[in-house]
ROTOR-942735 format. One record per atom (N, C-alpha, C): residue in three letters; atom name; x, y, z. Coordinates in nm, 2 decimals, decimal comma. Each point is the difference from the previous one (the first is absolute). Example, Ala and Ser with C-alpha at 12.3 -4.5 7.8 and 13.67 -1.06 7.14 Angstrom:
BEGIN
- ala|N|1,32|-0,57|0,78
- ala|CA|-0,09|0,12|0,00
- ala|C|0,09|0,12|0,00
- ser|N|-0,04|0,11|-0,07
- ser|CA|0,09|0,11|0,00
- ser|C|-0,08|0,11|0,08
***
This chain:
BEGIN
- met|N|4,90|9,79|2,01
- met|CA|0,01|-0,12|-0,09
- met|C|-0,11|0,01|-0,11
- thr|N|0,04|-0,04|-0,11
- thr|CA|-0,10|0,00|-0,12
- thr|C|0,01|-0,14|-0,05
- gln|N|-0,10|-0,04|-0,07
- gln|CA|-0,01|-0,13|-0,06
- gln|C|-0,06|0,01|-0,14
- cys|N|0,04|-0,08|-0,09
- cys|CA|-0,08|-0,01|-0,13
- cys|C|0,01|-0,15|-0,04
- tyr|N|-0,10|-0,04|-0,07
- tyr|CA|-0,01|-0,13|-0,06
- tyr|C|-0,01|0,00|-0,14
- ala|N|0,07|-0,07|-0,08
- ala|CA|-0,01|-0,02|-0,14
- ala|C|0,06|-0,13|-0,05
- leu|N|-0,07|-0,06|-0,09
- leu|CA|0,06|-0,12|-0,06
- leu|C|0,05|-0,11|0,09
- gly|N|-0,07|-0,02|0,11
- gly|CA|0,03|-0,10|0,09
- gly|C|0,11|0,04|0,11
- thr|N|0,04|0,12|-0,01
- thr|CA|0,11|0,04|0,10
- thr|C|-0,06|0,12|0,09
- leu|N|0,02|-0,02|0,13
- leu|CA|-0,03|0,11|0,10
- leu|C|0,13|0,07|0,03
- thr|N|0,01|0,13|-0,02
- thr|CA|0,12|0,07|0,03
- thr|C|-0,03|0,09|0,13
- val|N|0,07|-0,02|0,10
- val|CA|-0,02|0,07|0,13
- val|C|0,12|0,10|0,01
- cys|N|-0,02|0,13|-0,01
- cys|CA|0,11|0,09|0,02
- cys|C|-0,01|0,05|0,14
- leu|N|0,10|-0,04|0,08
- leu|CA|0,01|0,03|0,14
- leu|C|0,08|0,14|0,02
- asp|N|-0,03|0,07|0,11
- asp|CA|0,06|0,12|0,03
- asp|C|0,01|0,03|0,14
- gly|N|0,09|0,09|0,05
- gly|CA|0,02|0,03|0,13
- gly|C|0,06|-0,11|0,09
- glu|N|-0,05|-0,01|0,12
- glu|CA|0,05|-0,10|0,09
- glu|C|-0,09|-0,13|0,00
- ile|N|0,07|-0,11|-0,01
- ile|CA|-0,07|-0,12|0,01
- ile|C|0,04|-0,07|0,13
- asp|N|-0,08|0,04|0,10
- asp|CA|0,01|-0,06|0,14
- asp|C|-0,13|-0,06|0,05
- his|N|-0,01|-0,05|0,12
- his|CA|-0,11|-0,08|0,04
- his|C|-0,13|0,09|0,00
- his|N|0,01|0,12|0,01
- his|CA|-0,13|0,10|-0,01
- his|C|-0,05|0,00|-0,14
- ala|N|0,09|0,02|-0,10
- ala|CA|-0,04|0,02|-0,14
- ala|C|-0,03|-0,14|-0,06
- val|N|0,06|-0,10|0,04
- val|CA|-0,02|-0,13|-0,07
- val|C|-0,14|-0,06|0,02
- arg|N|-0,06|0,04|0,11
- arg|CA|-0,14|-0,05|0,02
- arg|C|-0,09|0,05|-0,11
- asp|N|0,00|0,12|-0,03
- asp|CA|-0,08|0,06|-0,11
- asp|C|0,04|-0,05|-0,14
- ile|N|0,13|0,00|-0,02
- ile|CA|0,05|-0,05|-0,13
- ile|C|-0,05|-0,15|-0,03
- arg|N|0,02|-0,08|0,11
- arg|CA|-0,03|-0,15|-0,02
- arg|C|-0,15|-0,01|-0,03
- glu|N|-0,09|0,08|0,08
- glu|CA|-0,14|-0,01|-0,03
- glu|C|-0,04|0,04|-0,15
- gln|N|0,06|0,11|-0,04
- gln|CA|-0,03|0,05|-0,14
- gln|C|0,06|-0,10|-0,10
- val|N|0,11|-0,05|0,01
- val|CA|0,07|-0,09|-0,09
- val|C|-0,09|-0,13|-0,01
- asp|N|-0,03|-0,05|0,12
- asp|CA|-0,07|-0,13|0,01
- asp|C|-0,14|0,02|-0,07
- ile|N|-0,07|0,11|0,01
- ile|CA|-0,13|0,02|-0,06
- ile|C|0,03|-0,01|-0,16
- ser|N|0,10|0,07|-0,05
- ser|CA|0,03|-0,01|-0,15
- ser|C|0,04|-0,14|-0,04
- ile|N|0,07|-0,07|0,08
- ile|CA|0,05|-0,13|-0,04
- ile|C|-0,13|-0,09|-0,01
- asn|N|-0,08|0,00|0,11
- asn|CA|-0,12|-0,08|0,00
- asn|C|-0,10|0,04|-0,11
- arg|N|-0,01|0,13|-0,05
- arg|CA|-0,08|0,04|-0,10
- arg|C|0,05|-0,04|-0,14
- his|N|0,13|0,02|-0,02
- his|CA|0,05|-0,03|-0,14
- his|C|0,07|-0,12|-0,02
- lys|N|0,04|-0,07|0,11
- lys|CA|0,09|-0,12|-0,02
- lys|C|0,11|0,01|-0,10
- pro|N|0,09|0,10|0,03
- pro|CA|0,11|0,02|-0,10
- pro|C|0,09|-0,12|-0,01
- ser|N|0,06|-0,01|-0,12
- ser|CA|0,11|-0,10|-0,01
- ser|C|0,13|0,05|0,06
- lys|N|0,01|0,14|0,01
- lys|CA|0,12|0,06|0,06
- lys|C|-0,04|0,12|0,07
- val|N|0,07|0,02|0,12
- val|CA|-0,01|0,12|0,07
- val|C|0,14|0,07|0,00
- ile|N|0,01|0,12|-0,04
- ile|CA|0,13|0,07|0,00
- ile|C|0,00|0,11|0,11
- phe|N|0,09|-0,01|0,09
- phe|CA|0,01|0,10|0,10
- phe|C|0,12|0,09|-0,03
- asp|N|-0,03|0,13|-0,02
- asp|CA|0,09|0,10|-0,04
- asp|C|0,04|0,08|0,12
- phe|N|0,13|-0,01|0,04
- phe|CA|0,05|0,06|0,12
- phe|C|0,07|0,13|-0,02
- glu|N|-0,01|0,06|-0,12
- glu|CA|0,08|0,11|-0,03
- glu|C|-0,02|0,12|0,09
- asn|N|-0,11|0,03|0,06
- asn|CA|-0,03|0,11|0,09
- asn|C|-0,01|-0,03|0,14
- val|N|0,05|-0,12|0,03
- val|CA|0,00|-0,04|0,15
- val|C|0,12|0,06|0,07
- thr|N|-0,02|0,07|0,11
- thr|CA|0,10|0,06|0,08
- thr|C|0,05|-0,07|0,11
- phe|N|-0,08|-0,10|0,05
- phe|CA|0,04|-0,08|0,11
- phe|C|-0,08|-0,13|-0,01
- met|N|0,06|-0,11|0,06
- met|CA|-0,07|-0,13|0,00
- met|C|0,05|-0,08|0,12
- asp|N|-0,09|-0,06|0,08
- asp|CA|0,04|-0,09|0,11
- asp|C|-0,04|-0,14|-0,04
- ser|N|0,00|-0,09|0,09
- ser|CA|-0,03|-0,13|-0,02
- ser|C|-0,15|-0,02|-0,04
- ser|N|-0,08|0,10|0,02
- ser|CA|-0,14|-0,01|-0,04
- ser|C|-0,01|0,00|-0,16
- gly|N|0,10|0,06|-0,06
- gly|CA|0,00|-0,01|-0,15
- gly|C|0,03|-0,14|-0,05
- ile|N|0,09|-0,07|0,07
- ile|CA|0,03|-0,14|-0,04
- ile|C|-0,13|-0,08|0,02
- gly|N|-0,07|0,02|0,11
- gly|CA|-0,12|-0,07|0,03
- gly|C|-0,11|0,03|-0,12
- leu|N|-0,01|0,12|-0,04
- leu|CA|-0,09|0,04|-0,11
- leu|C|0,03|-0,08|-0,12
- ile|N|0,12|-0,01|-0,04
- ile|CA|0,04|-0,08|-0,12
- ile|C|-0,03|-0,14|0,02
- met|N|0,04|-0,06|0,12
- met|CA|-0,01|-0,14|0,02
- met|C|-0,14|-0,05|0,00
- gly|N|-0,09|0,09|0,06
- gly|CA|-0,15|-0,04|0,01
- gly|C|-0,06|0,00|-0,14
- arg|N|0,04|0,10|-0,08
- arg|CA|-0,06|0,01|-0,14
- arg|C|0,06|-0,11|-0,09
- tyr|N|0,12|-0,04|0,03
- tyr|CA|0,06|-0,12|-0,07
- tyr|C|-0,08|-0,12|0,03
- lys|N|-0,03|-0,02|0,13
- lys|CA|-0,08|-0,12|0,04
- lys|C|-0,14|0,00|-0,07
- thr|N|-0,06|0,11|0,00
- thr|CA|-0,13|0,01|-0,07
- thr|C|0,01|-0,03|-0,15
- leu|N|0,09|0,06|-0,06
- leu|CA|0,02|-0,02|-0,15
- leu|C|0,04|-0,14|-0,04
- ser|N|0,08|-0,06|0,09
- ser|CA|0,05|-0,13|-0,03
- ser|C|-0,11|-0,11|0,00
- arg|N|-0,11|0,03|0,07
- arg|CA|-0,11|-0,09|-0,01
- arg|C|-0,06|-0,03|-0,13
- tyr|N|0,01|0,10|-0,09
- tyr|CA|-0,05|-0,02|-0,14
- tyr|C|0,10|0,03|-0,11
- gly|N|0,13|-0,01|0,04
- gly|CA|0,11|0,00|-0,10
- gly|C|0,04|0,15|-0,03
- gly|N|-0,04|0,10|0,07
- gly|CA|0,05|0,13|-0,02
- gly|C|0,14|0,02|0,05
- ile|N|0,06|0,11|-0,05
- ile|CA|0,14|0,03|0,05
- ile|C|0,01|0,15|0,04
- ile|N|0,10|0,03|0,08
- ile|CA|0,02|0,13|0,05
- ile|C|0,14|0,05|-0,06
- glu|N|0,00|0,12|-0,04
- glu|CA|0,12|0,06|-0,05
- glu|C|0,02|0,14|0,08
- ile|N|0,13|0,02|0,04
- ile|CA|0,03|0,12|0,07
- ile|C|0,09|0,08|-0,09
- val|N|-0,03|0,13|-0,02
- val|CA|0,08|0,09|-0,09
- val|C|0,04|0,12|0,07
- arg|N|0,11|0,07|-0,06
- arg|CA|0,04|0,14|0,04
- arg|C|0,01|0,01|0,15
- met|N|0,08|-0,09|0,06
- met|CA|0,03|0,01|0,14
- met|C|0,11|0,09|0,03
- pro|N|0,01|0,09|0,10
- pro|CA|0,11|0,07|0,04
- pro|C|0,10|-0,11|0,06
- pro|N|0,13|0,02|-0,01
- pro|CA|0,10|-0,10|0,04
- pro|C|-0,02|-0,06|0,14
- tyr|N|-0,04|0,09|0,10
- tyr|CA|-0,02|-0,06|0,13
- tyr|C|-0,11|-0,10|0,01
- ile|N|-0,10|0,03|-0,08
- ile|CA|-0,12|-0,10|0,00
- ile|C|0,04|-0,12|-0,07
- glu|N|0,07|0,01|-0,11
- glu|CA|0,04|-0,12|-0,07
- glu|C|0,08|-0,09|0,09
- lys|N|0,09|0,06|0,08
- lys|CA|0,09|-0,07|0,09
- lys|C|-0,09|-0,08|0,10
- val|N|-0,10|0,07|0,06
- val|CA|-0,09|-0,07|0,09
- val|C|-0,07|-0,11|-0,05
- met|N|-0,05|0,02|-0,13
- met|CA|-0,07|-0,11|-0,07
- met|C|0,09|-0,12|-0,02
- lys|N|0,12|0,02|-0,04
- lys|CA|0,09|-0,10|-0,02
- lys|C|0,04|-0,08|0,13
- leu|N|0,03|0,08|0,10
- leu|CA|0,03|-0,06|0,14
- leu|C|-0,11|-0,08|0,05
- ser|N|-0,12|0,04|-0,02
- ser|CA|-0,12|-0,06|0,05
- ser|C|-0,04|-0,14|-0,07
- gly|N|0,06|-0,02|-0,12
- gly|CA|-0,03|-0,11|-0,07
- gly|C|-0,12|0,02|-0,11
- val|N|-0,05|0,12|0,00
- val|CA|-0,11|0,02|-0,09
- val|C|0,05|-0,01|-0,15
- ser|N|0,12|0,02|-0,02
- ser|CA|0,06|-0,01|-0,14
- ser|C|-0,02|-0,14|-0,05
- lys|N|-0,02|-0,10|0,08
- lys|CA|-0,02|-0,14|-0,05
- lys|C|-0,13|-0,03|-0,04
- ile|N|-0,10|0,08|0,03
- ile|CA|-0,13|-0,03|-0,04
- ile|C|-0,07|0,10|-0,09
- val|N|0,06|0,12|-0,02
- val|CA|-0,06|0,10|-0,09
- val|C|0,09|0,04|-0,11
- lys|N|-0,06|0,05|-0,11
- lys|CA|0,08|0,04|-0,12
- lys|C|0,05|0,14|0,03
- gly|N|0,10|0,04|-0,08
- gly|CA|0,04|0,13|0,01
- gly|C|0,14|0,01|0,06
- leu|N|0,02|-0,05|0,11
- leu|CA|0,12|0,01|0,08
- leu|C|0,12|-0,08|-0,08
- asp|N|-0,03|-0,12|-0,05
- asp|CA|0,11|-0,07|-0,07
- asp|C|0,03|0,07|-0,13
- arg|N|-0,10|0,07|-0,06
- arg|CA|0,04|0,07|-0,13
- arg|C|0,09|0,11|0,02
- ala|N|-0,02|0,08|0,12
- ala|CA|0,09|0,10|0,03
- ala|C|0,14|-0,05|0,02
- lys|N|0,01|-0,11|0,07
- lys|CA|0,13|-0,07|0,02
- lys|C|0,06|-0,04|-0,13
- ala|N|-0,08|-0,06|-0,09
- ala|CA|0,06|-0,03|-0,13
- ala|C|0,04|0,12|-0,08
- ala|N|-0,07|0,11|0,00
- ala|CA|0,03|0,12|-0,06
- ala|C|0,14|0,05|0,05
- asp|N|0,02|0,00|0,13
- asp|CA|0,12|0,04|0,06
- asp|C|0,12|-0,09|-0,04
- lys|N|-0,02|-0,13|-0,01
- lys|CA|0,10|-0,09|-0,05
- lys|C|0,03|0,03|-0,14
- gly|N|-0,10|0,02|-0,09
- gly|CA|0,03|0,04|-0,13
- gly|C|0,08|0,12|-0,02
- glu|N|-0,03|0,10|0,08
- glu|CA|0,08|0,13|0,00
- glu|C|0,14|-0,03|0,04
- gln|N|0,01|-0,08|0,10
- gln|CA|0,14|-0,04|0,05
- gln|C|0,08|-0,08|-0,11
- asp|N|-0,07|-0,09|-0,07
- asp|CA|0,07|-0,08|-0,11
- asp|C|0,04|0,09|-0,10
- arg|N|-0,08|0,10|-0,04
- arg|CA|0,04|0,10|-0,11
- arg|C|0,12|0,08|0,04
- lys|N|0,02|0,04|0,13
- lys|CA|0,11|0,08|0,05
- lys|C|0,12|-0,08|0,00
- glu|N|0,00|-0,14|0,02
- glu|CA|0,11|-0,08|0,00
- glu|C|0,05|-0,03|-0,14
- gln|N|-0,07|0,02|-0,10
- gln|CA|0,04|-0,03|-0,14
- gln|C|0,09|0,10|-0,06
***
């Protein structure tokens, strides 16, 4: 996992397996950065994630709760299809940015095909 902070946004690039063993360290590091910087947005980049269990959902939900206390938002980007499906089924798509945009992009592509 790598993190960078710029212009009010903390970007967290996740990699490998996101399970209950890995989430403990990720959560601690992300929470330190959130408390230090108080970002208005945290972006979780899932591009290099190879596996995720329910601990990944907990990671997102916990950071959402922390950020919502002061008006911050979470965005999830570059998810492999199976992770996107898990996020949608879990209801995370109702509280974070990124998932609805992917759905809108898919609909736009479908609309263009129909024309």
